[in-house]
N, C-alpha and C positions, 0 to 999 in steps of 0.2 A: 782394737787397734782402729784408729781412724786416721784419715788424712786431714792435715790443719795447714792452711794457708795463714801466713803472717803477711799481713799487708803494710808495707814500710819497712820489711824484715831486713833492709840495708841500712837502716837509721839506728839510733842510740839504743831506745827501749826495746825496738825490733831484733836488733842483732843479739841481744841479750835473751829474748825469748827463744829465738831460732836455737841458740848454744843450748839452752835447757830442754828443748825437745830433743836435740841430737843426744846429749848426753842421758837423758832419761831412756831414750830408745823405745819408748812403749806405742809412740805413734809417729807416722810418717810427716815429715814437714817440708812445706815448700815456701817459697818467697814469692809475693806480687811486689812489684816496684815500678816506678816510671821507666826506668832502663835497667839492664842488667850490668852489675858492677864490672868494669873491665878485668879487674882481678877476680872476679868469680865471687861466689859469696858458700857458706857454710852449708847451705841446702841448694836444690835446684831452684834456680830463679827464673821469672817470666816477667818479660815487659809487658804492662798494660796501659790502657788509655783510661784514665778515670771518669772521661767525659763520654765514654761509649758503653752503655749497659750491655748492649749486645755481646760486644767483645768481652766484657768482664764474665756476663753469664757463661759464654762458650769456654773460657778459661777454667772457671770452677766445673764446670760439667766435665771438660776433657780431663781434668786431673782428680775426678772423683772426690772433691774437697767437700768434706762433712761440717768443719767447724772453721770459720772466718774470723781471725783476730786482727783489729785494726790498732795499729800504732802511728797512724797520720799525727803529726802534731796538728792540732786544731786551733788554728788561731788567727784564720781568716777565711773569707766566703769560698776562696778556691778550694780550701781544705775540707770545708763543711760541706760543699757540693760533692767533692770526690766521694766522702763516705756515705752521704746520702744516696749517690748512685750506685756503691757497693752494697746497701742494704736492698735496693732493688734487685740488683743483679743476683744476690745470695737468695732473694725472695722466690726468684723466677728459677733459679738451678734446682733440679731434681734431688742431687745427692745432698745439697747444702741445707742442714738443720739448725745448726747453731751460729751465734754471732757474737762476738765481744767488741763492744764500741769503744773507740778510743777517750778513756776518762780517767786516765791514770793520774796517780796524785790524791786531790782531795775531792769531795762531793761539792757541787755547786752550792753555795750557801741561798738559804731561803731569802735572808735579807738583802735587799737591793743595794743597799750601802756597802755591802762587802764582796759585792759581785765584781769579776773581772770583766771587762769588754767582751774577750772571747768566750765567755761562760755559754752566750747566746748559740754559738757554732756548735759546741757539743750537744745541746738539747735538740738541734734539729734532727740529728741522727736519732736520739730516744723518740722524738716525736714519730719519725718514720717507721722505726723498729715496731712500736705500738700498733701499726696499721698492717704487720706482716704476722703470718704464722709461724716466723722463726722463734725458737727459744732464744733468749738475748740476755745479757748481763753486762755490767761495766765493772770495773775492780778498782776501788780505791785503798791507796796504799800509805796515806801520810806524807811525810817529806822523805825525799830520796837521802839515805844514809852515806851515800858515795861521795857527796859534796864536802863531806868532811873529814876525808880520807885522801881526797886528790892532792897531789898526782902520785901518791903513794901506794895506792890499792887498784885493783884492777878494774877497769870500768869503761864502758861505751859513752858515758854521758859528757856533755860539754859542761865546762866548769860554770858555777854558780855559787857565790859565795853571799849566804843570807845569815846575818846576825852575828855570826862567830867566823873571824879570819885569823884562821890558826897560823897561817904562814906567817901572818905578820902581828901576832900575840895580841890581837886588839878584838873587841866585841862591842856591837851596837844593839842592846838587848830590846825588843819590843815591849813596850809597857814599862811597869814600874819596880817589877820583882824578879822576874826570871825564874819564878817557881811555876809556871803552867807547864803541864806535862804534853810534851810532842811526841808523836809516833813517827819512827824513823823505819825505813825499809831500803834494805841493800839490793841492788837490781838483780843480783846473783839469786838472792832468796824468792822475790818476787818471780821470776823464772819458775823457780820450783813450785810455788802455790799455782801458777798459772796452769802448768802441766797437771798438777793434781786436781785443780777445778774441773778437768776434762772428765774426771771418773765419777762426779757427782751425777745421781740419777735425775736431780732436778735443779735447775739455777734459779735463784732470787734475782730480782731485776738490778741488784747491786751486791757485789761480794765485796768483803774487805779483809786486809792482811796486814801485818807489820814484822819488822825485825826485832825492833825494841823500843821500848819507852823511856824518855830522860825528860828533865828540866832542861832548860838553858845553863842554868847555875851547875846542874851535874854534868854537862857536857863540857863546859868551861873549866870546872875542876879536873875533869879527866885530861883536857888538853893540856893543862899547867902542869900536871903531874908526868905527862908524856914529855913535853918540850923542855921541862925545868924550868920555866919562864912565868912571870906573873903577867896577868893580861890586863892591858888597859882597858876598862869596861866604862862604857856610858849607856844611858837608857833614852829611848824614843818615846815619848808620852803619845798616849792614845790621840790626842789632839794633834800633834805633828804627824801622826800615821793617818789621820783622817784627813790632813790636807795634802797627803800625797807626797809626804817629804820622809827622807830617811838621813841617818848620818853616813856619808859615804866613808865607806871602809878602805884601807891602802890597797886592796886586791881589786876595787871595782872599775877603776880606769881600765884594768886589762880585759874587763868583760864588755866593754863599749864597742869592741869589733862585732860582738854577737847581739848585744843588747845596748842600743843606744841611752845615753845617761836619762833622758825623761822617760823611756820606757822601763829601764830597770826600777827606777825610783817607784814609779807607778806600781810595778809588780811586787816589790818587795815590801813597800807599804802596806798593801793589801794582804801580803803574805803575814805581816805583822799583826795585823788586825785579825786575821785567822788564828794565828797563834794565841794571841791574848784571849780570844772568845772560843777556845776549844775546839776549833774547827779540824785542827791538824791532830788530833786525837782520836785514835781508832779502838774502840773498845773490844775487847777480847771477846764478850758474848757475841756468838753466832760468826765468829770470823773464821777464815780458812784455818788460823792457828789452832783454835778450838776443834775443827773440824779434821784436820790432820796433825795431830800432836807428835808424829813420827818426825815432821820436818824439823830439823834443828836450825834455828835462825842465827844470824850474827849480830854481835852486841855492838852498841856505841864503843864500849871501852876497845872491843877488837879493831874497829875501823879507826877511830882516833889514835889507837896505839901505834898504827903505821907510821905518826909522827914522831915515834919515841927517839929520842937522842938528835932530832932535827930542830 
């Protein structure tokens, strides 16, 4: 048993991981956040100043934290600096030995034309970790499956409609065929794999896992079966995606509160290129799935099945 600190444990992925540790019960879990939620949290929570390395180190020391898991949303310089400061604090803390950097989703592409602007922020933490004696990793999990069951599945994630808009029986498939294989991960499964990863005697500098694999065509076929409706399907060419353009789906205007339209188009056009180029596929070889075959995962059909009759 070790003590684990989930940084950003009041956020979307963070709360999912805290729940997983609480349900598993093998490790003690605490939450580090900018402020303690008024309604409390599932685990003991501590307010920290991410700009104060000394205070962060003291918090880790006083709580005997062995493993730090960051779920900070790495999209701007402020978030990047916060995680770099956490790395510095973990390196200074006597009991802290392991660190999981916040790089959930997909690995940053090597091809510059496929990279997102905020990929660089994630890489600052990796550079900092390489200079420490900490054992560290990042976990890649493909595309979150939760998005294709919302609002009918349990999840803490903020809605994101990419390629398939089940609520409106519409799809805009990246590329020309819809036959590319995508790896999907339900956040509850991700939590189980993260907990299991703590039992590994040695971490690689990147770990990966998934719940299920499917093509866009298979996902749409399942959605059509569950809803009893034929979907209106269009295709966004690679050239269109390379221009940063996508077909606006009916649910997209509802997302502009969280993702302004130009930002959403830029993000989803890159995601589309990732799908076409196989970057959203997670291989079984060496995966946490292969190392922990006892973990039963959620299928695409089970999550999309939440739309049955709707």
